[in-house]
ZADO-1210 file (C-alpha; in nm, 4 decimals, padded with zeros to 6 digits):
<atoms>
<atom x="-00.1004" y="02.2733" z="-01.0832" code="MET" pos="1"/>
<atom x="-00.3411" y="02.0803" z="-01.2723" code="LYS" pos="2"/>
<atom x="-00.2819" y="01.7425" z="-01.4460" code="PHE" pos="3"/>
<atom x="-00.4471" y="01.6617" z="-01.7795" code="LYS" pos="4"/>
<atom x="-00.5318" y="01.3425" z="-01.7330" code="LYS" pos="5"/>
<atom x="-00.5738" y="01.0776" z="-01.4097" code="LEU" pos="6"/>
<atom x="-00.7376" y="00.7622" z="-01.3841" code="VAL" pos="7"/>
<atom x="-00.8582" y="00.6333" z="-01.0646" code="LEU" pos="8"/>
<atom x="-00.9015" y="00.2414" z="-00.9651" code="THR" pos="9"/>
<atom x="-01.1659" y="00.0795" z="-00.7143" code="GLY" pos="10"/>
<atom x="-01.3390" y="00.4409" z="-00.7353" code="ALA" pos="11"/>
<atom x="-01.6189" y="00.2694" z="-00.6075" code="ALA" pos="12"/>
<atom x="-01.4929" y="00.0880" z="-00.2682" code="GLY" pos="13"/>
<atom x="-01.4762" y="00.2435" z="00.1038" code="ARG" pos="14"/>
<atom x="-01.1454" y="00.4747" z="-00.0147" code="LEU" pos="15"/>
<atom x="-01.1730" y="00.5098" z="-00.3438" code="GLY" pos="16"/>
<atom x="-01.4952" y="00.6826" z="-00.2738" code="SER" pos="17"/>
<atom x="-01.3053" y="00.9298" z="-00.0409" code="TYR" pos="18"/>
<atom x="-01.0479" y="01.0489" z="-00.3107" code="LEU" pos="19"/>
<atom x="-01.3048" y="01.0281" z="-00.5906" code="ARG" pos="20"/>
<atom x="-01.3448" y="01.4893" z="-00.5085" code="GLU" pos="21"/>
<atom x="-01.0738" y="01.5676" z="-00.4167" code="PRO" pos="22"/>
<atom x="-00.9047" y="01.4059" z="-00.6861" code="LEU" pos="23"/>
<atom x="-01.1017" y="01.5579" z="-00.9478" code="SER" pos="24"/>
<atom x="-01.0329" y="01.8668" z="-00.8320" code="GLN" pos="25"/>
<atom x="-00.6039" y="01.8373" z="-00.9148" code="MET" pos="26"/>
<atom x="-00.6988" y="01.7354" z="-01.3603" code="CYS" pos="27"/>
<atom x="-00.9111" y="01.8319" z="-01.6201" code="GLU" pos="28"/>
<atom x="-01.0207" y="01.5018" z="-01.6642" code="GLU" pos="29"/>
<atom x="-01.0556" y="01.2873" z="-01.4774" code="PHE" pos="30"/>
<atom x="-01.1914" y="00.9036" z="-01.5022" code="VAL" pos="31"/>
<atom x="-01.3350" y="00.6802" z="-01.2064" code="SER" pos="32"/>
<atom x="-01.3153" y="00.2526" z="-01.2495" code="SER" pos="33"/>
<atom x="-01.4226" y="-00.0647" z="-01.0861" code="ASP" pos="34"/>
<atom x="-01.6466" y="-00.3395" z="-01.2386" code="ILE" pos="35"/>
<atom x="-01.9438" y="-00.2171" z="-01.0752" code="VAL" pos="36"/>
<atom x="-02.2173" y="-00.0567" z="-01.3461" code="ASP" pos="37"/>
<atom x="-02.2295" y="00.2827" z="-01.2386" code="THR" pos="38"/>
<atom x="-02.0971" y="00.5104" z="-01.0445" code="LEU" pos="39"/>
<atom x="-02.3897" y="00.8083" z="-00.8928" code="SER" pos="40"/>
<atom x="-02.2224" y="01.1890" z="-00.8310" code="ASN" pos="41"/>
<atom x="-01.9822" y="01.1824" z="-01.1357" code="LEU" pos="42"/>
<atom x="-01.7636" y="01.5420" z="-01.0166" code="ALA" pos="43"/>
<atom x="-01.8340" y="01.7373" z="-01.3875" code="PRO" pos="44"/>
<atom x="-01.5045" y="01.6307" z="-01.5155" code="ASN" pos="45"/>
<atom x="-01.5352" y="01.2876" z="-01.4450" code="GLU" pos="46"/>
<atom x="-01.6282" y="01.0024" z="-01.6005" code="THR" pos="47"/>
<atom x="-01.6895" y="00.6826" z="-01.5031" code="TYR" pos="48"/>
<atom x="-01.5442" y="00.3879" z="-01.6755" code="VAL" pos="49"/>
<atom x="-01.5772" y="-00.0268" z="-01.6443" code="LYS" pos="50"/>
<atom x="-01.2622" y="-00.2291" z="-01.6610" code="ALA" pos="51"/>
<atom x="-01.1999" y="-00.5798" z="-01.4883" code="ASP" pos="52"/>
<atom x="-00.8067" y="-00.5221" z="-01.4063" code="LEU" pos="53"/>
<atom x="-00.7818" y="-00.8728" z="-01.5050" code="THR" pos="54"/>
<atom x="-00.8324" y="-00.7755" z="-01.9181" code="LYS" pos="55"/>
<atom x="-00.4636" y="-00.5987" z="-01.9831" code="LEU" pos="56"/>
<atom x="-00.6949" y="-00.4119" z="-02.2972" code="ASP" pos="57"/>
<atom x="-00.9339" y="-00.2794" z="-02.1453" code="GLU" pos="58"/>
<atom x="-00.7293" y="-00.1517" z="-01.8148" code="ILE" pos="59"/>
<atom x="-00.4984" y="-00.0552" z="-02.1442" code="VAL" pos="60"/>
<atom x="-00.7488" y="00.1576" z="-02.3294" code="ALA" pos="61"/>
<atom x="-00.8236" y="00.2547" z="-01.9481" code="LEU" pos="62"/>
<atom x="-00.5490" y="00.4532" z="-01.9033" code="LEU" pos="63"/>
<atom x="-00.4044" y="00.6232" z="-02.2244" code="GLU" pos="64"/>
<atom x="-00.3624" y="00.9764" z="-02.1940" code="GLY" pos="65"/>
<atom x="-00.3305" y="00.9830" z="-01.8761" code="ALA" pos="66"/>
<atom x="-00.0439" y="01.1474" z="-01.6417" code="ASP" pos="67"/>
<atom x="-00.0878" y="00.8886" z="-01.3652" code="MET" pos="68"/>
<atom x="-00.2506" y="00.6332" z="-01.2684" code="VAL" pos="69"/>
<atom x="-00.4276" y="00.5996" z="-00.8859" code="VAL" pos="70"/>
<atom x="-00.4174" y="00.2383" z="-00.8107" code="HIS" pos="71"/>
<atom x="-00.6615" y="00.1689" z="-00.5707" code="PHE" pos="72"/>
<atom x="-00.8467" y="-00.1880" z="-00.7110" code="GLY" pos="73"/>
<atom x="-00.8584" y="-00.5534" z="-00.5731" code="ALA" pos="74"/>
<atom x="-01.0190" y="-00.7446" z="-00.3204" code="ILE" pos="75"/>
<atom x="-00.8952" y="-00.5334" z="-00.0098" code="GLY" pos="76"/>
<atom x="-00.9138" y="-00.8587" z="00.2749" code="ASP" pos="77"/>
<atom x="-00.7383" y="-01.2007" z="00.2738" code="GLU" pos="78"/>
<atom x="-00.8927" y="-01.4128" z="00.0560" code="ALA" pos="79"/>
<atom x="-00.7754" y="-01.7816" z="-00.0665" code="PRO" pos="80"/>
<atom x="-00.5471" y="-01.7392" z="-00.3547" code="MET" pos="81"/>
<atom x="-00.7251" y="-01.8393" z="-00.6839" code="ASP" pos="82"/>
<atom x="-00.9809" y="-01.5080" z="-00.5642" code="GLU" pos="83"/>
<atom x="-00.6549" y="-01.3274" z="-00.5176" code="LEU" pos="84"/>
<atom x="-00.4489" y="-01.4641" z="-00.8150" code="TRP" pos="85"/>
<atom x="-00.6734" y="-01.1945" z="-01.0489" code="GLY" pos="86"/>
<atom x="-00.7743" y="-00.8990" z="-00.9003" code="PRO" pos="87"/>
<atom x="-00.4744" y="-00.8322" z="-00.6629" code="ASN" pos="88"/>
<atom x="-00.1320" y="-01.0197" z="-00.8666" code="PHE" pos="89"/>
<atom x="-00.2024" y="-01.0499" z="-01.2665" code="TYR" pos="90"/>
<atom x="-00.4102" y="-00.7322" z="-01.1534" code="GLY" pos="91"/>
<atom x="-00.1345" y="-00.5486" z="-01.0853" code="ALA" pos="92"/>
<atom x="00.0769" y="-00.6081" z="-01.4060" code="TYR" pos="93"/>
<atom x="-00.1905" y="-00.5024" z="-01.6148" code="THR" pos="94"/>
<atom x="-00.2013" y="-00.1877" z="-01.4192" code="VAL" pos="95"/>
<atom x="00.2198" y="-00.1531" z="-01.5066" code="TRP" pos="96"/>
<atom x="00.1906" y="-00.2975" z="-01.7855" code="GLU" pos="97"/>
<atom x="-00.0240" y="-00.0550" z="-01.9478" code="ALA" pos="98"/>
<atom x="00.0698" y="00.2438" z="-01.7446" code="ALA" pos="99"/>
<atom x="00.3920" y="00.1082" z="-02.0134" code="TYR" pos="100"/>
<atom x="00.2152" y="00.1249" z="-02.2624" code="ARG" pos="101"/>
<atom x="00.0780" y="00.4856" z="-02.2461" code="ASN" pos="102"/>
<atom x="00.4084" y="00.6140" z="-02.1239" code="LYS" pos="103"/>
<atom x="00.2390" y="00.6764" z="-01.7992" code="VAL" pos="104"/>
<atom x="00.4972" y="00.8929" z="-01.5570" code="ARG" pos="105"/>
<atom x="00.3462" y="00.7567" z="-01.2417" code="ARG" pos="106"/>
<atom x="00.1370" y="00.4855" z="-01.0132" code="VAL" pos="107"/>
<atom x="00.0238" y="00.5656" z="-00.7313" code="VAL" pos="108"/>
<atom x="-00.0350" y="00.1852" z="-00.5823" code="TYR" pos="109"/>
<atom x="-00.2082" y="00.1582" z="-00.2514" code="ALA" pos="110"/>
<atom x="00.0160" y="-00.1108" z="-00.1027" code="SER" pos="111"/>
<atom x="-00.0571" y="-00.2123" z="00.2726" code="SER" pos="112"/>
<atom x="00.1057" y="-00.3529" z="00.6616" code="ILE" pos="113"/>
<atom x="00.0072" y="-00.6167" z="00.5392" code="HIS" pos="114"/>
<atom x="00.3377" y="-00.6737" z="00.2987" code="ALA" pos="115"/>
<atom x="00.5226" y="-00.7039" z="00.6557" code="VAL" pos="116"/>
<atom x="00.2515" y="-00.7748" z="00.8565" code="GLY" pos="117"/>
<atom x="00.4818" y="-01.0066" z="01.0559" code="MET" pos="118"/>
<atom x="00.6994" y="-00.8063" z="01.2237" code="HIS" pos="119"/>
<atom x="00.6610" y="-00.7687" z="01.5766" code="LYS" pos="120"/>
<atom x="00.5649" y="-00.3382" z="01.5671" code="LYS" pos="121"/>
<atom x="00.8005" y="-00.3148" z="01.8613" code="SER" pos="122"/>
<atom x="01.0879" y="-00.3003" z="01.5926" code="ASP" pos="123"/>
<atom x="00.9921" y="00.0745" z="01.4887" code="PHE" pos="124"/>
<atom x="01.0197" y="-00.1140" z="01.0807" code="ILE" pos="125"/>
<atom x="01.1440" y="00.1758" z="00.8785" code="GLY" pos="126"/>
<atom x="01.0250" y="00.1905" z="00.4847" code="ILE" pos="127"/>
<atom x="01.3237" y="-00.0704" z="00.3741" code="ASP" pos="128"/>
<atom x="01.1783" y="-00.3069" z="00.5928" code="ALA" pos="129"/>
<atom x="01.2401" y="-00.6627" z="00.3853" code="PRO" pos="130"/>
<atom x="00.9348" y="-00.7969" z="00.3073" code="HIS" pos="131"/>
<atom x="00.7217" y="-01.0409" z="00.5600" code="ARG" pos="132"/>
<atom x="00.4159" y="-01.0339" z="00.4510" code="PRO" pos="133"/>
<atom x="00.0739" y="-01.2036" z="00.6756" code="ASP" pos="134"/>
<atom x="-00.1157" y="-01.3048" z="00.4287" code="THR" pos="135"/>
<atom x="-00.1600" y="-01.4058" z="00.0931" code="PHE" pos="136"/>
<atom x="-00.3733" y="-01.0664" z="00.0842" code="TYR" pos="137"/>
<atom x="00.0037" y="-00.9521" z="00.2277" code="GLY" pos="138"/>
<atom x="00.2114" y="-01.1260" z="-00.0062" code="LEU" pos="139"/>
<atom x="00.0107" y="-00.9846" z="-00.3030" code="ALA" pos="140"/>
<atom x="00.0974" y="-00.6223" z="-00.1302" code="LYS" pos="141"/>
<atom x="00.4931" y="-00.8044" z="-00.1966" code="CYS" pos="142"/>
<atom x="00.3673" y="-00.8638" z="-00.5192" code="PHE" pos="143"/>
<atom x="00.2928" y="-00.5220" z="-00.6594" code="ALA" pos="144"/>
<atom x="00.6049" y="-00.3486" z="-00.5124" code="GLU" pos="145"/>
<atom x="00.8285" y="-00.5929" z="-00.6626" code="ASP" pos="146"/>
<atom x="00.6419" y="-00.5025" z="-00.9779" code="LEU" pos="147"/>
<atom x="00.6320" y="-00.1166" z="-00.9100" code="ALA" pos="148"/>
<atom x="01.0336" y="-00.1420" z="-00.7906" code="SER" pos="149"/>
<atom x="01.0971" y="-00.3874" z="-01.1747" code="LEU" pos="150"/>
<atom x="00.9417" y="-00.1441" z="-01.3870" code="TYR" pos="151"/>
<atom x="01.1122" y="00.1636" z="-01.2777" code="TRP" pos="152"/>
<atom x="01.4741" y="-00.0062" z="-01.2620" code="ASP" pos="153"/>
<atom x="01.3862" y="-00.2173" z="-01.5933" code="LYS" pos="154"/>
<atom x="01.1089" y="00.0688" z="-01.7869" code="ARG" pos="155"/>
<atom x="01.1389" y="00.3608" z="-01.5668" code="GLY" pos="156"/>
<atom x="00.7472" y="00.4356" z="-01.4877" code="VAL" pos="157"/>
<atom x="00.8029" y="00.5485" z="-01.1482" code="GLU" pos="158"/>
<atom x="00.5657" y="00.4723" z="-00.7866" code="SER" pos="159"/>
<atom x="00.4645" y="00.5632" z="-00.5076" code="VAL" pos="160"/>
<atom x="00.3587" y="00.2773" z="-00.2302" code="CYS" pos="161"/>
<atom x="00.1802" y="00.3461" z="00.0213" code="MET" pos="162"/>
<atom x="00.1445" y="00.1034" z="00.3387" code="ARG" pos="163"/>
<atom x="-00.1560" y="00.2148" z="00.4440" code="ILE" pos="164"/>
<atom x="-00.1890" y="00.1245" z="00.8409" code="LEU" pos="165"/>
<atom x="-00.5428" y="00.1023" z="00.9105" code="SER" pos="166"/>
<atom x="-00.7517" y="00.3780" z="00.7676" code="CYS" pos="167"/>
<atom x="-01.0412" y="00.3712" z="00.9570" code="ALA" pos="168"/>
<atom x="-01.2296" y="00.4825" z="01.2926" code="GLN" pos="169"/>
<atom x="-01.0354" y="00.4427" z="01.5965" code="VAL" pos="170"/>
<atom x="-01.1860" y="00.0766" z="01.6963" code="SER" pos="171"/>
<atom x="-00.9728" y="-00.1573" z="01.9146" code="ASN" pos="172"/>
<atom x="-00.6313" y="-00.1095" z="02.0332" code="PRO" pos="173"/>
<atom x="-00.3616" y="-00.1597" z="01.7428" code="ARG" pos="174"/>
<atom x="-00.5354" y="00.1475" z="01.5694" code="ALA" pos="175"/>
<atom x="-00.4405" y="00.4065" z="01.8318" code="VAL" pos="176"/>
<atom x="-00.1022" y="00.3384" z="01.6504" code="GLY" pos="177"/>
<atom x="-00.1821" y="00.2967" z="01.2954" code="SER" pos="178"/>
<atom x="-00.4924" y="00.4666" z="01.2230" code="TRP" pos="179"/>
<atom x="-00.4578" y="00.6828" z="00.9167" code="LEU" pos="180"/>
<atom x="-00.7854" y="00.9525" z="00.8690" code="SER" pos="181"/>
<atom x="-00.9308" y="01.0512" z="00.5767" code="TYR" pos="182"/>
<atom x="-00.8443" y="01.3905" z="00.5576" code="ASP" pos="183"/>
<atom x="-00.4228" y="01.2309" z="00.6132" code="ASP" pos="184"/>
<atom x="-00.5032" y="00.9782" z="00.3204" code="LEU" pos="185"/>
<atom x="-00.6399" y="01.2120" z="00.0706" code="ILE" pos="186"/>
<atom x="-00.3050" y="01.4107" z="00.1918" code="HIS" pos="187"/>
<atom x="-00.0791" y="01.1105" z="00.1420" code="LEU" pos="188"/>
<atom x="-00.2372" y="01.0542" z="-00.1797" code="VAL" pos="189"/>
<atom x="-00.1905" y="01.3995" z="-00.3246" code="LYS" pos="190"/>
<atom x="00.1257" y="01.4056" z="-00.1725" code="ARG" pos="191"/>
<atom x="00.2026" y="01.0643" z="-00.3569" code="ALA" pos="192"/>
<atom x="00.1013" y="01.2696" z="-00.7269" code="ILE" pos="193"/>
<atom x="00.2272" y="01.6296" z="-00.6806" code="ASP" pos="194"/>
<atom x="00.6225" y="01.5268" z="-00.5689" code="THR" pos="195"/>
<atom x="00.7826" y="01.5894" z="-00.8873" code="PRO" pos="196"/>
<atom x="00.9932" y="01.2755" z="-00.8915" code="ILE" pos="197"/>
<atom x="00.9894" y="00.9458" z="-00.6884" code="THR" pos="198"/>
<atom x="01.1284" y="00.7113" z="-00.8798" code="GLY" pos="199"/>
<atom x="01.0028" y="00.4278" z="-00.7214" code="PHE" pos="200"/>
<atom x="00.9568" y="00.5548" z="-00.3660" code="SER" pos="201"/>
<atom x="00.7263" y="00.3490" z="-00.0501" code="VAL" pos="202"/>
<atom x="00.5682" y="00.5285" z="00.3086" code="VAL" pos="203"/>
<atom x="00.3587" y="00.4095" z="00.5782" code="TYR" pos="204"/>
<atom x="00.0158" y="00.5667" z="00.5382" code="GLY" pos="205"/>
<atom x="-00.0541" y="00.6637" z="00.9186" code="VAL" pos="206"/>
<atom x="-00.1658" y="00.9231" z="01.0846" code="SER" pos="207"/>
<atom x="00.1029" y="01.1993" z="01.3060" code="ASN" pos="208"/>
<atom x="00.0778" y="00.9184" z="01.6334" code="ASN" pos="209"/>
<atom x="00.1843" y="00.8876" z="01.9092" code="ASP" pos="210"/>
<atom x="00.2308" y="00.5435" z="01.8909" code="ARG" pos="211"/>
<atom x="00.2928" y="00.5294" z="01.5367" code="ALA" pos="212"/>
<atom x="00.4717" y="00.1494" z="01.5420" code="PRO" pos="213"/>
<atom x="00.6395" y="00.2363" z="01.1754" code="VAL" pos="214"/>
<atom x="00.9100" y="00.5106" z="01.0793" code="ASP" pos="215"/>
<atom x="00.8460" y="00.6912" z="00.7495" code="ASN" pos="216"/>
<atom x="01.1818" y="00.9496" z="00.7819" code="SER" pos="217"/>
<atom x="01.3605" y="00.8015" z="00.4707" code="LYS" pos="218"/>
<atom x="01.0293" y="00.9345" z="00.2923" code="ALA" pos="219"/>
<atom x="01.0238" y="01.3232" z="00.4059" code="GLN" pos="220"/>
<atom x="01.1403" y="01.3724" z="-00.0241" code="HIS" pos="221"/>
<atom x="00.7263" y="01.2558" z="-00.0192" code="LEU" pos="222"/>
<atom x="00.6328" y="01.6117" z="00.1971" code="GLY" pos="223"/>
<atom x="00.3606" y="01.4046" z="00.3086" code="TYR" pos="224"/>
<atom x="00.3699" y="01.5565" z="00.6857" code="ARG" pos="225"/>
<atom x="00.0078" y="01.4371" z="00.8896" code="PRO" pos="226"/>
<atom x="-00.1468" y="01.6103" z="01.0858" code="LYS" pos="227"/>
<atom x="-00.4333" y="01.3435" z="01.2889" code="ASP" pos="228"/>
<atom x="-00.3197" y="01.1522" z="01.5976" code="ASN" pos="229"/>
<atom x="-00.5354" y="00.8624" z="01.7251" code="ALA" pos="230"/>
<atom x="-00.3810" y="00.9252" z="02.0643" code="GLU" pos="231"/>
<atom x="-00.7414" y="01.0951" z="02.1342" code="LYS" pos="232"/>
<atom x="-00.9202" y="00.7478" z="02.1928" code="TYR" pos="233"/>
<atom x="-00.6838" y="00.5539" z="02.3476" code="ALA" pos="234"/>
<atom x="-00.7479" y="00.6148" z="02.6961" code="GLU" pos="235"/>
<atom x="-01.1109" y="00.4807" z="02.6414" code="GLU" pos="236"/>
<atom x="-01.0373" y="00.1869" z="02.3753" code="ILE" pos="237"/>
<atom x="-00.7791" y="00.0441" z="02.5861" code="TYR" pos="238"/>
<atom x="-01.0322" y="00.0662" z="02.8566" code="LYS" pos="239"/>
<atom x="-01.2626" y="-00.1208" z="02.6980" code="GLU" pos="240"/>
<atom x="-01.0108" y="-00.3818" z="02.5908" code="TYR" pos="241"/>
<atom x="-00.8470" y="-00.4418" z="02.8884" code="GLY" pos="242"/>
<atom x="-00.5377" y="-00.6528" z="02.9244" code="ALA" pos="243"/>
<atom x="-00.4072" y="-00.8140" z="02.5865" code="LEU" pos="244"/>
<atom x="-00.2626" y="-01.1086" z="02.5832" code="ASP" pos="245"/>
<atom x="00.1440" y="-01.0327" z="02.4595" code="PRO" pos="246"/>
<atom x="00.2494" y="-01.3845" z="02.3122" code="GLN" pos="247"/>
<atom x="-00.0720" y="-01.3099" z="02.0773" code="ASP" pos="248"/>
<atom x="00.0512" y="-01.2561" z="01.6752" code="PRO" pos="249"/>
<atom x="-00.2405" y="-01.0304" z="01.6502" code="SER" pos="250"/>
<atom x="-00.1590" y="-00.7806" z="01.9129" code="ASN" pos="251"/>
<atom x="00.2353" y="-00.8541" z="01.9070" code="THR" pos="252"/>
<atom x="00.2508" y="-00.7887" z="01.4632" code="CYS" pos="253"/>
<atom x="00.1854" y="-00.4785" z="01.2370" code="HIS" pos="254"/>
<atom x="-00.0735" y="-00.7028" z="01.0760" code="GLY" pos="255"/>
<atom x="-00.2852" y="-00.7382" z="01.4356" code="GLY" pos="256"/>
<atom x="-00.5768" y="-01.0428" z="01.3133" code="PRO" pos="257"/>
<atom x="-00.4476" y="-01.0615" z="00.9865" code="PHE" pos="258"/>
<atom x="-00.0939" y="-01.2064" z="01.1336" code="ALA" pos="259"/>
<atom x="-00.2369" y="-01.4152" z="01.2684" code="SER" pos="260"/>
<atom x="-00.5704" y="-01.5875" z="01.0593" code="VAL" pos="261"/>
<atom x="-00.5074" y="-01.9183" z="00.8845" code="GLU" pos="262"/>
<atom x="-00.4784" y="-01.8401" z="00.5434" code="LEU" pos="263"/>
<atom x="-00.7215" y="-01.7743" z="00.2941" code="GLY" pos="264"/>
<atom x="-00.9707" y="-01.6890" z="00.6043" code="ASN" pos="265"/>
<atom x="-01.0849" y="-01.3464" z="00.6618" code="SER" pos="266"/>
<atom x="-00.8496" y="-01.0986" z="00.8150" code="GLY" pos="267"/>
<atom x="-01.1554" y="-00.7826" z="00.8021" code="VAL" pos="268"/>
<atom x="-01.3854" y="-01.0487" z="01.0389" code="ALA" pos="269"/>
<atom x="-01.1664" y="-00.9858" z="01.3223" code="PHE" pos="270"/>
<atom x="-01.1505" y="-00.5496" z="01.2953" code="LEU" pos="271"/>
<atom x="-01.4079" y="-00.5022" z="01.5076" code="ASN" pos="272"/>
<atom x="-01.4794" y="-00.1666" z="01.2420" code="LEU" pos="273"/>
<atom x="-01.7814" y="00.0740" z="01.3112" code="ASN" pos="274"/>
<atom x="-02.0660" y="00.0821" z="01.0563" code="PRO" pos="275"/>
<atom x="-01.9454" y="00.3222" z="00.7967" code="GLU" pos="276"/>
<atom x="-01.5872" y="00.1617" z="00.7884" code="ASP" pos="277"/>
<atom x="-01.8187" y="-00.1065" z="00.6457" code="THR" pos="278"/>
<atom x="-02.0490" y="-00.0172" z="00.3991" code="ALA" pos="279"/>
<atom x="-01.8869" y="-00.0646" z="00.1239" code="LYS" pos="280"/>
<atom x="-01.5575" y="-00.3296" z="00.0779" code="SER" pos="281"/>
</atoms>
């Protein structure tokens, strides 16, 4: 099935860049959006529209005629509240409000494990775990998930909130459990789009890791069946890092370093990401 029009926000970001080509193949008209001036290597059916998430009129125009919007636009790290407020908090409102005004059927949202980042990994939480954010960044994800629930209950806009764990190369002990491969990310987003009915749904964005610390059993209706497994990296990573401090929240909580940094300070800076994972924000 091909959709008439799909829109992707955050198209210039690292994850958005991976999604452009597969999403363009799912629709007749594909619109990429971000705040950069231009994007290169557009697909034949792809157009680029520069739009600011903090400006409701621009987002309403962006979503005109769309079947669904895949919302990846935001600041992708912990930061002071006054920096996050516009793109991450109010920007979520403009997307859902614009979707409602344009009768867009569904918002597919890049939520995050940081919405529940202070839960212990040993608790093996499910999609119904209560919000427990680890940062202002995680709090923004809680806000957007609650906004998605509200717009479904009151206005009939479907949403799939994908709580992505760590979509980057396996370069630290946490990622042995939390890794989401780029192939599985694409698969997850496709299932969030082509599942016939979702209502308001939450699903964890994690690969088929032996040590995955979350339970997706209540999201089976989405048909997300990841294939990749980070276990092949475990021996090398654990040898490199040695014994971990069992009292350090960055080791015991889902949020990793986001669970231990001071509010407003970067968590990404402590993830030891590979260069290819930091080339784009």
